[in-house]
MIKETOR-665143 format. One record per residue: residue number from 1; chain; x, y, z of N, C-alpha, C in turn. Coordinates in nm, 2 decimals, decimal comma, always signed. Atoms other than C-alpha are relative to their C-alpha. Last residue first. Layout:
! residues N
[NUM "A" [X Y Z] [X Y Z] [X Y Z]]
...
***
This chain:
! residues 216
[216 "A" [+0,10 +0,00 -0,14] [+11,25 +2,38 +7,19] [+0,10 -0,12 +0,09]]
[215 "A" [+0,02 -0,13 -0,09] [+11,55 +2,50 +6,96] [-0,08 -0,02 +0,13]]
[214 "A" [-0,13 -0,08 -0,07] [+11,62 +2,17 +6,84] [-0,01 +0,10 +0,08]]
[213 "A" [+0,00 +0,07 -0,12] [+11,25 +2,03 +6,81] [+0,15 +0,04 +0,04]]
[212 "A" [-0,03 -0,05 -0,12] [+11,11 +2,29 +6,56] [+0,06 -0,08 +0,18]]
[211 "A" [-0,07 -0,10 +0,02] [+11,19 +2,16 +6,24] [+0,02 +0,06 +0,15]]
[210 "A" [-0,14 +0,05 -0,04] [+11,02 +1,85 +6,39] [+0,10 +0,07 -0,03]]
[209 "A" [-0,02 -0,02 -0,14] [+10,68 +1,99 +6,39] [+0,18 +0,00 +0,00]]
[208 "A" [+0,02 -0,14 -0,03] [+10,73 +2,03 +5,99] [+0,02 +0,02 +0,16]]
[207 "A" [-0,12 -0,05 +0,03] [+10,84 +1,66 +6,00] [+0,01 +0,13 +0,01]]
[206 "A" [+0,05 -0,11 +0,05] [+10,56 +1,54 +6,22] [+0,11 +0,08 -0,10]]
[205 "A" [+0,06 +0,03 +0,13] [+10,68 +1,24 +6,36] [-0,05 +0,04 -0,08]]
[204 "A" [+0,17 +0,01 +0,03] [+10,89 +1,44 +6,62] [-0,05 -0,07 -0,12]]
[203 "A" [-0,04 -0,04 +0,14] [+11,26 +1,29 +6,66] [-0,16 +0,04 +0,03]]
[202 "A" [+0,12 -0,05 -0,02] [+11,42 +1,28 +7,03] [-0,02 +0,04 -0,19]]
[201 "A" [+0,03 -0,01 +0,09] [+11,74 +1,13 +7,11] [-0,11 +0,06 -0,03]]
[200 "A" [+0,14 +0,05 +0,02] [+11,87 +1,10 +7,47] [-0,01 +0,07 -0,15]]
[199 "A" [+0,04 +0,00 +0,14] [+12,25 +1,04 +7,54] [-0,16 +0,01 +0,02]]
[198 "A" [+0,08 +0,10 +0,12] [+12,36 +0,99 +7,89] [-0,05 +0,06 -0,10]]
[197 "A" [+0,10 -0,02 +0,03] [+12,62 +1,18 +8,13] [-0,03 -0,10 -0,09]]
[196 "A" [-0,03 +0,07 +0,16] [+12,77 +1,00 +8,41] [-0,08 +0,06 -0,12]]
[195 "A" [+0,11 +0,02 +0,11] [+12,77 +1,14 +8,75] [+0,05 -0,05 -0,12]]
[194 "A" [-0,11 -0,09 +0,09] [+13,00 +1,02 +9,07] [-0,12 +0,00 -0,15]]
[193 "A" [+0,08 +0,03 +0,13] [+12,79 +0,82 +9,37] [+0,13 +0,10 -0,10]]
[192 "A" [-0,09 +0,01 +0,09] [+13,01 +0,86 +9,67] [+0,00 -0,04 -0,15]]
[191 "A" [-0,02 +0,16 -0,01] [+12,76 +0,86 +9,92] [+0,10 -0,02 -0,07]]
[190 "A" [-0,07 +0,07 -0,17] [+12,79 +1,23 +9,95] [+0,03 -0,12 +0,04]]
[189 "A" [-0,18 -0,03 -0,03] [+12,74 +1,27 +9,57] [+0,07 -0,06 +0,11]]
[188 "A" [-0,10 +0,08 +0,07] [+12,42 +1,13 +9,62] [+0,13 -0,06 -0,01]]
[187 "A" [-0,03 +0,08 -0,06] [+12,32 +1,39 +9,80] [+0,03 -0,14 -0,03]]
[186 "A" [-0,12 -0,05 -0,12] [+12,42 +1,65 +9,59] [-0,01 -0,12 +0,11]]
[185 "A" [-0,13 +0,03 +0,01] [+12,28 +1,43 +9,29] [+0,07 +0,04 +0,11]]
[184 "A" [-0,08 +0,02 -0,16] [+11,89 +1,40 +9,40] [+0,18 -0,01 -0,02]]
[183 "A" [+0,04 -0,06 -0,09] [+11,79 +1,31 +9,06] [+0,07 +0,02 +0,13]]
[182 "A" [-0,04 -0,11 +0,04] [+11,94 +1,03 +8,76] [-0,10 +0,10 +0,18]]
[181 "A" [+0,10 -0,08 +0,12] [+11,97 +0,69 +8,85] [+0,02 +0,17 +0,02]]
[180 "A" [+0,12 -0,05 -0,14] [+12,14 +0,50 +9,18] [-0,11 +0,09 -0,13]]
[179 "A" [+0,10 -0,09 +0,12] [+12,32 +0,27 +8,95] [-0,10 +0,06 +0,13]]
[178 "A" [+0,11 -0,02 -0,03] [+12,54 +0,04 +9,22] [-0,04 +0,15 -0,12]]
[177 "A" [+0,06 -0,15 +0,03] [+12,87 -0,12 +9,02] [-0,16 +0,01 +0,11]]
[176 "A" [-0,07 -0,11 +0,05] [+13,04 -0,42 +9,07] [+0,01 +0,14 +0,04]]
[175 "A" [+0,01 -0,09 +0,17] [+12,80 -0,63 +9,24] [+0,11 +0,11 -0,04]]
[174 "A" [-0,14 +0,03 +0,06] [+12,90 -0,90 +9,49] [-0,01 +0,05 -0,15]]
[173 "A" [+0,02 +0,09 +0,10] [+12,55 -0,92 +9,66] [+0,11 -0,04 -0,11]]
[172 "A" [+0,04 +0,17 -0,03] [+12,67 -0,85 +9,99] [-0,06 -0,07 -0,11]]
[171 "A" [-0,10 +0,02 -0,06] [+12,86 -0,47 +9,86] [-0,08 -0,21 +0,02]]
[170 "A" [-0,08 -0,03 +0,12] [+12,52 -0,38 +9,63] [+0,14 -0,11 +0,06]]
[169 "A" [+0,13 +0,13 +0,08] [+12,27 -0,46 +9,94] [+0,15 -0,06 -0,12]]
[168 "A" [-0,05 +0,09 -0,08] [+12,55 -0,23 +10,19] [-0,07 -0,16 -0,11]]
[167 "A" [-0,13 +0,07 +0,04] [+12,54 +0,00 +9,88] [+0,05 -0,14 +0,14]]
[166 "A" [+0,00 +0,06 +0,15] [+12,18 -0,01 +9,88] [+0,16 -0,01 -0,02]]
[165 "A" [+0,12 +0,15 +0,01] [+12,10 +0,02 +10,25] [+0,04 -0,01 -0,14]]
[164 "A" [-0,08 +0,09 -0,04] [+12,37 +0,34 +10,22] [-0,03 -0,15 +0,04]]
[163 "A" [-0,12 +0,00 +0,11] [+12,12 +0,53 +9,98] [+0,11 -0,08 +0,05]]
[162 "A" [+0,01 +0,10 +0,06] [+11,82 +0,41 +10,23] [+0,14 -0,02 -0,11]]
[161 "A" [-0,02 +0,13 -0,07] [+11,99 +0,57 +10,54] [-0,06 -0,11 -0,16]]
[160 "A" [-0,14 -0,02 +0,00] [+12,02 +0,90 +10,33] [+0,02 -0,16 +0,08]]
[159 "A" [-0,07 +0,02 +0,15] [+11,65 +0,88 +10,24] [+0,14 -0,07 -0,03]]
[158 "A" [+0,03 +0,09 +0,03] [+11,51 +0,81 +10,62] [+0,08 +0,01 -0,21]]
[157 "A" [-0,05 +0,01 +0,11] [+11,71 +1,03 +10,78] [-0,04 -0,10 -0,09]]
[156 "A" [+0,02 +0,11 +0,04] [+11,48 +0,96 +11,08] [+0,10 -0,01 -0,12]]
[155 "A" [-0,05 +0,02 -0,12] [+11,42 +1,33 +11,20] [+0,07 -0,17 +0,00]]
[154 "A" [-0,12 -0,04 -0,03] [+11,47 +1,47 +10,81] [+0,02 -0,07 +0,18]]
[153 "A" [-0,13 +0,02 +0,08] [+11,24 +1,17 +10,66] [+0,14 +0,09 +0,09]]
[152 "A" [-0,12 +0,06 -0,08] [+10,98 +1,17 +10,91] [+0,13 -0,03 -0,06]]
[151 "A" [-0,03 -0,08 -0,11] [+10,73 +1,41 +10,72] [+0,08 -0,06 +0,19]]
[150 "A" [-0,02 -0,11 +0,00] [+10,78 +1,28 +10,42] [+0,07 +0,09 +0,12]]
[149 "A" [+0,05 -0,09 -0,09] [+10,69 +0,93 +10,53] [+0,07 +0,13 +0,00]]
[148 "A" [-0,07 +0,01 -0,12] [+10,92 +0,72 +10,19] [-0,12 +0,11 +0,12]]
[147 "A" [+0,08 -0,08 -0,07] [+10,91 +0,58 +9,87] [+0,03 +0,04 +0,18]]
[146 "A" [+0,05 +0,02 -0,13] [+11,08 +0,41 +9,61] [-0,07 +0,10 +0,09]]
[145 "A" [+0,13 -0,09 -0,06] [+11,16 +0,34 +9,26] [+0,00 -0,02 +0,15]]
[144 "A" [+0,13 -0,07 +0,07] [+11,44 +0,20 +9,15] [-0,05 +0,07 +0,08]]
[143 "A" [+0,15 -0,06 -0,11] [+11,81 +0,14 +9,24] [-0,13 +0,03 -0,09]]
[142 "A" [+0,05 -0,11 +0,05] [+12,02 -0,07 +9,00] [-0,08 +0,04 +0,09]]
[141 "A" [+0,17 -0,03 -0,07] [+12,26 -0,32 +9,10] [-0,06 +0,13 -0,02]]
[140 "A" [+0,00 -0,11 -0,06] [+12,53 -0,41 +8,83] [-0,12 -0,01 +0,07]]
[139 "A" [-0,10 -0,02 -0,12] [+12,72 -0,73 +8,75] [-0,03 +0,16 +0,06]]
[138 "A" [-0,13 +0,03 +0,03] [+12,41 -0,84 +8,54] [+0,13 +0,02 +0,13]]
[137 "A" [+0,02 +0,03 +0,16] [+12,12 -0,65 +8,60] [+0,19 +0,01 +0,01]]
[136 "A" [-0,11 -0,01 +0,06] [+11,98 -0,66 +8,96] [+0,02 -0,04 -0,15]]
[135 "A" [-0,02 +0,09 +0,09] [+11,72 -0,46 +9,03] [+0,12 -0,11 -0,03]]
[134 "A" [-0,12 +0,03 +0,13] [+11,68 -0,28 +9,33] [-0,03 -0,12 -0,11]]
[133 "A" [+0,00 +0,10 +0,09] [+11,34 -0,11 +9,50] [+0,13 -0,02 -0,04]]
[132 "A" [-0,08 -0,08 +0,14] [+11,33 +0,13 +9,83] [-0,01 -0,17 -0,10]]
[131 "A" [+0,00 +0,07 +0,05] [+11,06 +0,16 +10,13] [+0,11 +0,02 -0,13]]
[130 "A" [-0,06 +0,01 +0,06] [+10,94 +0,37 +10,42] [+0,05 -0,15 -0,13]]
[129 "A" [-0,05 -0,14 +0,03] [+10,77 +0,40 +10,65] [+0,02 +0,07 -0,08]]
[128 "A" [-0,12 -0,04 +0,11] [+10,57 +0,07 +10,71] [+0,01 +0,12 +0,00]]
[127 "A" [+0,07 -0,06 +0,10] [+10,37 +0,04 +11,03] [+0,10 +0,03 -0,12]]
[126 "A" [+0,06 +0,09 +0,10] [+10,49 -0,21 +11,30] [-0,07 +0,05 -0,11]]
[125 "A" [+0,13 +0,02 -0,07] [+10,57 +0,07 +11,55] [-0,10 -0,08 -0,11]]
[124 "A" [+0,02 -0,07 -0,11] [+10,81 +0,19 +11,27] [-0,14 -0,07 +0,09]]
[123 "A" [+0,09 +0,01 -0,06] [+10,90 -0,02 +10,98] [+0,00 +0,04 +0,16]]
[122 "A" [-0,03 -0,07 -0,15] [+11,13 +0,03 +10,70] [-0,15 +0,01 +0,10]]
[121 "A" [+0,05 -0,12 -0,02] [+11,09 -0,18 +10,37] [+0,08 +0,01 +0,17]]
[120 "A" [-0,06 +0,01 -0,18] [+11,31 -0,37 +10,14] [-0,12 +0,13 +0,08]]
[119 "A" [+0,12 -0,16 -0,09] [+11,18 -0,44 +9,80] [+0,08 -0,03 +0,10]]
[118 "A" [+0,01 -0,03 -0,13] [+11,41 -0,67 +9,54] [-0,05 +0,10 +0,03]]
[117 "A" [+0,07 -0,17 -0,08] [+11,38 -0,76 +9,18] [-0,03 -0,06 +0,16]]
[116 "A" [-0,07 -0,13 +0,06] [+11,64 -1,03 +9,04] [-0,01 +0,14 +0,09]]
[115 "A" [-0,08 -0,09 -0,09] [+11,52 -1,30 +9,30] [+0,05 +0,15 -0,05]]
[114 "A" [-0,04 +0,09 -0,09] [+11,22 -1,28 +9,17] [+0,10 -0,10 -0,05]]
[113 "A" [-0,12 +0,00 +0,01] [+11,10 -1,11 +8,84] [+0,11 -0,03 +0,15]]
[112 "A" [-0,04 +0,07 +0,12] [+10,78 -1,17 +8,77] [+0,15 +0,00 -0,01]]
[111 "A" [+0,09 +0,17 +0,02] [+10,62 -1,17 +9,14] [+0,09 -0,04 -0,17]]
[110 "A" [-0,06 +0,07 -0,09] [+10,82 -0,84 +9,25] [+0,00 -0,17 -0,05]]
[109 "A" [-0,12 +0,06 -0,02] [+10,82 -0,71 +8,92] [+0,06 -0,09 +0,14]]
[108 "A" [-0,01 +0,11 +0,09] [+10,42 -0,75 +8,93] [+0,14 +0,00 -0,07]]
[107 "A" [-0,01 +0,13 -0,09] [+10,42 -0,61 +9,28] [+0,02 -0,10 -0,10]]
[106 "A" [-0,12 +0,01 -0,03] [+10,61 -0,30 +9,14] [-0,05 -0,12 +0,08]]
[105 "A" [-0,12 +0,06 +0,07] [+10,39 -0,20 +8,86] [+0,09 -0,07 +0,13]]
[104 "A" [-0,07 +0,16 +0,02] [+10,05 -0,31 +9,01] [+0,14 +0,03 -0,01]]
[103 "A" [+0,00 +0,11 -0,15] [+9,93 +0,06 +9,13] [+0,07 -0,14 +0,00]]
[102 "A" [+0,18 +0,10 -0,05] [+10,03 +0,17 +8,77] [+0,01 -0,01 +0,16]]
[101 "A" [-0,04 +0,16 +0,03] [+10,34 +0,42 +8,75] [-0,14 -0,04 +0,06]]
[100 "A" [+0,08 +0,04 -0,11] [+10,32 +0,77 +8,61] [+0,01 -0,14 +0,04]]
[99 "A" [+0,12 +0,16 -0,05] [+10,59 +0,78 +8,41] [-0,13 +0,07 +0,09]]
[98 "A" [+0,03 +0,05 +0,13] [+10,86 +1,06 +8,27] [-0,14 -0,10 -0,01]]
[97 "A" [+0,06 +0,14 +0,01] [+10,82 +1,28 +8,58] [-0,01 -0,06 -0,13]]
[96 "A" [+0,07 +0,10 +0,14] [+10,96 +1,61 +8,60] [+0,00 -0,10 +0,04]]
[95 "A" [+0,01 -0,13 +0,11] [+11,01 +1,88 +8,91] [-0,05 -0,07 -0,11]]
[94 "A" [-0,11 +0,00 +0,10] [+10,98 +1,58 +9,17] [-0,05 +0,09 -0,11]]
[93 "A" [-0,09 -0,07 -0,11] [+10,71 +1,66 +9,46] [+0,14 +0,01 -0,07]]
[92 "A" [+0,07 -0,11 +0,04] [+10,44 +1,44 +9,28] [+0,08 +0,15 +0,08]]
[91 "A" [+0,03 -0,01 +0,17] [+10,66 +1,16 +9,27] [-0,05 +0,14 +0,02]]
[90 "A" [-0,17 -0,04 -0,01] [+10,76 +1,14 +9,67] [+0,02 +0,09 -0,16]]
[89 "A" [+0,03 -0,14 -0,10] [+10,36 +1,16 +9,79] [+0,16 +0,07 -0,04]]
[88 "A" [+0,04 -0,13 +0,06] [+10,30 +0,93 +9,50] [+0,04 +0,09 +0,08]]
[87 "A" [-0,08 -0,01 +0,12] [+10,57 +0,63 +9,59] [-0,04 +0,17 -0,04]]
[86 "A" [-0,12 -0,09 -0,04] [+10,42 +0,66 +9,95] [+0,08 +0,05 -0,11]]
[85 "A" [+0,02 -0,21 -0,05] [+10,05 +0,68 +9,83] [+0,16 -0,02 +0,02]]
[84 "A" [+0,09 -0,11 +0,15] [+10,15 +0,33 +9,60] [+0,00 +0,14 +0,05]]
[83 "A" [-0,16 +0,02 +0,03] [+10,35 +0,12 +9,93] [-0,04 +0,10 -0,13]]
[82 "A" [-0,10 -0,11 -0,05] [+10,05 +0,20 +10,09] [+0,11 +0,01 -0,07]]
[81 "A" [+0,03 -0,12 +0,01] [+9,80 +0,03 +9,84] [+0,10 +0,11 +0,05]]
[80 "A" [+0,03 -0,04 +0,11] [+10,02 -0,25 +9,81] [-0,07 +0,17 -0,03]]
[79 "A" [-0,01 -0,14 -0,03] [+10,08 -0,31 +10,17] [-0,02 +0,06 -0,16]]
[78 "A" [+0,07 -0,04 -0,14] [+9,90 -0,67 +10,18] [+0,01 +0,13 +0,02]]
[77 "A" [+0,16 -0,03 +0,04] [+10,02 -0,74 +9,84] [-0,04 +0,05 +0,12]]
[76 "A" [-0,02 -0,12 +0,10] [+10,43 -0,63 +9,91] [-0,19 +0,01 -0,04]]
[75 "A" [-0,06 -0,16 -0,06] [+10,43 -0,83 +10,21] [-0,05 +0,10 -0,07]]
[74 "A" [+0,15 +0,05 -0,04] [+10,26 -1,19 +10,01] [+0,01 +0,16 +0,06]]
[73 "A" [+0,11 -0,06 +0,06] [+10,54 -1,10 +9,78] [-0,11 +0,01 +0,06]]
[72 "A" [+0,04 +0,12 +0,12] [+10,81 -1,10 +10,04] [-0,13 +0,05 -0,09]]
[71 "A" [+0,15 +0,05 +0,03] [+10,94 -0,79 +10,19] [+0,02 -0,13 -0,12]]
[70 "A" [+0,04 +0,06 +0,15] [+11,28 -0,78 +10,28] [-0,11 -0,04 -0,02]]
[69 "A" [+0,01 +0,12 +0,04] [+11,33 -0,62 +10,64] [-0,05 -0,03 -0,15]]
[68 "A" [-0,06 +0,04 +0,13] [+11,44 -0,31 +10,84] [+0,01 -0,13 -0,07]]
[67 "A" [+0,00 +0,10 +0,00] [+11,28 -0,22 +11,19] [+0,03 +0,00 -0,17]]
[66 "A" [+0,02 +0,04 +0,13] [+11,36 +0,15 +11,29] [-0,03 -0,17 -0,06]]
[65 "A" [+0,16 +0,04 -0,05] [+11,42 +0,17 +11,66] [-0,11 -0,05 -0,10]]
[64 "A" [+0,00 +0,15 -0,12] [+11,75 +0,30 +11,56] [-0,13 +0,00 +0,03]]
[63 "A" [+0,12 +0,08 +0,03] [+11,72 +0,51 +11,25] [-0,01 -0,09 +0,10]]
[62 "A" [+0,12 -0,01 +0,01] [+11,91 +0,80 +11,35] [-0,13 -0,11 +0,00]]
[61 "A" [+0,07 -0,01 -0,15] [+12,15 +0,62 +11,50] [-0,10 +0,05 -0,02]]
[60 "A" [+0,03 +0,12 -0,03] [+12,26 +0,53 +11,11] [-0,07 +0,02 +0,15]]
[59 "A" [+0,14 +0,01 +0,09] [+12,21 +0,90 +10,97] [-0,06 -0,14 +0,09]]
[58 "A" [+0,06 -0,06 -0,07] [+12,52 +0,97 +11,27] [-0,14 +0,00 -0,06]]
[57 "A" [+0,05 +0,05 -0,15] [+12,72 +0,70 +11,15] [-0,10 +0,09 +0,08]]
[56 "A" [+0,07 +0,12 +0,11] [+12,71 +0,85 +10,74] [-0,03 -0,10 +0,21]]
[55 "A" [+0,09 -0,03 +0,04] [+12,81 +1,19 +10,85] [-0,13 -0,14 +0,04]]
[54 "A" [+0,11 -0,07 -0,11] [+13,06 +1,11 +11,10] [-0,12 +0,01 -0,08]]
[53 "A" [+0,03 +0,07 -0,01] [+13,21 +0,89 +10,74] [-0,09 +0,04 +0,11]]
[52 "A" [+0,10 +0,08 +0,06] [+13,14 +1,17 +10,59] [-0,04 -0,14 +0,09]]
[51 "A" [+0,12 -0,09 -0,03] [+13,34 +1,44 +10,78] [-0,09 -0,12 -0,09]]
[50 "A" [+0,06 -0,03 -0,10] [+13,64 +1,20 +10,83] [-0,17 +0,04 +0,00]]
[49 "A" [-0,05 -0,05 -0,10] [+13,65 +1,09 +10,49] [-0,04 +0,04 +0,09]]
[48 "A" [+0,07 -0,14 +0,00] [+13,52 +0,79 +10,34] [+0,14 +0,10 +0,10]]
[47 "A" [-0,07 -0,06 +0,14] [+13,76 +0,49 +10,26] [-0,07 +0,13 -0,04]]
[46 "A" [-0,09 -0,04 -0,05] [+13,65 +0,34 +10,61] [+0,09 +0,06 -0,14]]
[45 "A" [+0,00 -0,09 -0,07] [+13,32 +0,31 +10,52] [+0,13 +0,05 +0,00]]
[44 "A" [+0,07 -0,11 +0,05] [+13,34 +0,12 +10,23] [+0,02 +0,09 +0,06]]
[43 "A" [-0,12 -0,06 +0,10] [+13,57 -0,09 +10,42] [-0,07 +0,11 -0,11]]
[42 "A" [-0,07 -0,06 -0,03] [+13,31 -0,13 +10,65] [+0,14 +0,03 -0,06]]
[41 "A" [+0,03 -0,13 -0,05] [+13,05 -0,24 +10,43] [+0,09 +0,09 +0,05]]
[40 "A" [+0,19 +0,01 -0,06] [+13,22 -0,52 +10,27] [-0,03 +0,16 -0,01]]
[39 "A" [+0,04 +0,12 -0,07] [+13,55 -0,59 +10,04] [-0,12 +0,00 +0,03]]
[38 "A" [-0,02 +0,04 -0,15] [+13,54 -0,26 +9,86] [-0,07 -0,11 +0,04]]
[37 "A" [-0,10 +0,09 +0,04] [+13,55 -0,22 +9,44] [+0,06 -0,06 +0,18]]
[36 "A" [+0,02 +0,03 -0,14] [+13,19 -0,08 +9,46] [+0,14 -0,11 -0,01]]
[35 "A" [-0,07 +0,15 +0,06] [+13,18 +0,14 +9,15] [+0,02 -0,06 +0,15]]
[34 "A" [-0,13 +0,05 -0,08] [+12,93 +0,39 +9,23] [+0,05 -0,05 -0,01]]
[33 "A" [-0,03 +0,14 -0,02] [+12,66 +0,54 +8,98] [+0,16 -0,01 +0,08]]
[32 "A" [-0,09 -0,02 -0,10] [+12,48 +0,90 +8,93] [+0,05 -0,19 +0,00]]
[31 "A" [-0,02 +0,11 -0,08] [+12,31 +0,93 +8,58] [+0,13 -0,04 +0,11]]
[30 "A" [-0,06 +0,07 +0,00] [+12,33 +1,28 +8,45] [+0,00 -0,13 +0,10]]
[29 "A" [-0,14 +0,03 -0,17] [+12,07 +1,49 +8,47] [+0,08 -0,08 -0,02]]
[28 "A" [+0,08 +0,00 -0,20] [+11,90 +1,56 +8,15] [+0,10 -0,01 +0,06]]
[27 "A" [-0,04 +0,11 -0,10] [+12,10 +1,54 +7,77] [-0,12 +0,05 +0,13]]
[26 "A" [+0,01 -0,07 -0,14] [+11,99 +1,62 +7,42] [+0,04 -0,09 +0,12]]
[25 "A" [-0,08 +0,07 -0,11] [+12,04 +1,51 +7,07] [-0,03 +0,11 +0,10]]
[24 "A" [-0,05 -0,11 -0,08] [+11,77 +1,57 +6,79] [+0,07 -0,05 +0,13]]
[23 "A" [+0,02 -0,01 -0,11] [+11,68 +1,32 +6,54] [+0,07 +0,09 +0,08]]
[22 "A" [+0,03 -0,12 -0,06] [+11,67 +1,39 +6,23] [-0,07 -0,01 +0,11]]
[21 "A" [+0,14 +0,01 +0,00] [+11,75 +1,03 +6,03] [-0,06 +0,10 +0,10]]
[20 "A" [+0,10 +0,00 +0,13] [+12,04 +1,17 +5,97] [-0,09 +0,02 -0,05]]
[19 "A" [+0,01 -0,11 +0,05] [+12,14 +1,26 +6,35] [-0,04 +0,01 -0,12]]
[18 "A" [+0,15 -0,02 -0,08] [+12,03 +0,90 +6,44] [+0,00 +0,15 -0,02]]
[17 "A" [+0,10 +0,01 +0,06] [+12,29 +0,78 +6,18] [-0,16 +0,05 +0,07]]
[16 "A" [-0,05 -0,10 +0,17] [+12,57 +1,00 +6,30] [-0,12 -0,08 -0,04]]
[15 "A" [+0,04 -0,17 -0,01] [+12,46 +0,86 +6,67] [-0,01 +0,06 -0,10]]
[14 "A" [+0,12 -0,05 -0,05] [+12,49 +0,49 +6,59] [-0,04 +0,17 +0,03]]
[13 "A" [+0,06 +0,00 +0,19] [+12,82 +0,54 +6,35] [-0,15 +0,00 +0,04]]
[12 "A" [-0,01 +0,05 +0,05] [+12,94 +0,66 +6,73] [-0,06 +0,03 -0,17]]
[11 "A" [+0,04 -0,08 +0,13] [+13,02 +0,98 +6,86] [+0,03 -0,15 -0,08]]
[10 "A" [-0,08 +0,06 +0,05] [+13,02 +0,81 +7,23] [-0,08 +0,02 -0,14]]
[9 "A" [-0,01 -0,09 +0,05] [+12,78 +0,95 +7,50] [+0,13 +0,02 -0,09]]
[8 "A" [-0,19 -0,06 +0,02] [+12,66 +0,65 +7,57] [+0,01 +0,07 -0,04]]
[7 "A" [-0,06 +0,07 +0,08] [+12,26 +0,61 +7,51] [+0,14 +0,05 +0,04]]
[6 "A" [-0,11 +0,08 -0,03] [+12,01 +0,64 +7,76] [+0,11 -0,05 -0,04]]
[5 "A" [-0,08 -0,06 -0,16] [+11,74 +0,76 +7,57] [+0,08 -0,12 +0,06]]
[4 "A" [-0,13 +0,12 -0,05] [+11,60 +0,71 +7,25] [+0,06 +0,01 +0,11]]
[3 "A" [-0,07 -0,06 -0,15] [+11,22 +0,92 +7,28] [+0,12 -0,16 -0,05]]
[2 "A" [-0,05 +0,08 +0,01] [+10,99 +0,94 +6,88] [+0,13 +0,02 +0,11]]
[1 "A" [-0,15 +0,02 +0,01] [+10,74 +1,16 +6,93] [+0,03 -0,14 +0,03]]
***
């Protein structure tokens, strides 16, 4: 099959051309984005309702004793197998995965796209327990793959803290928008992200089989 993904939902000439070319239009989960009009992270927290601001401060407190730091290329190389294993633990529990990352993928991004690509690690007793990655794309910061020890997530609120740290990073780097991507819509909406539909188009390369693409 041929897949074109993540097009804005505008009924433009391009969309009509794809329809005529035999592509089937469909949607998956929406893209979760957060606009960043705040002067700093404190202003972002102040814009929250009391309920969500209290939840945020509770999550920060749970992470006390965990060291957070940006990982160097040397750090990534040293922890590469562990980084990949943490990613796999999350990916295996996802409802759907388009790809399965190569073990060297994040190392290659760090090597070839610095300083635009960054990776941050969370350490407990000098052991890496979680990490998240982000890519600068113009005026947007795009959240990328992450991993964490699921057994520690509830007690330390690892995933929620990573979302807040992405907001903090976006504000510190003067980004106008934070793109959280898809999945985990509810928890991302709790930090202020809003859903935006993106369209995908698919066409089977066999004309006969393509007749069944739309109902499938």
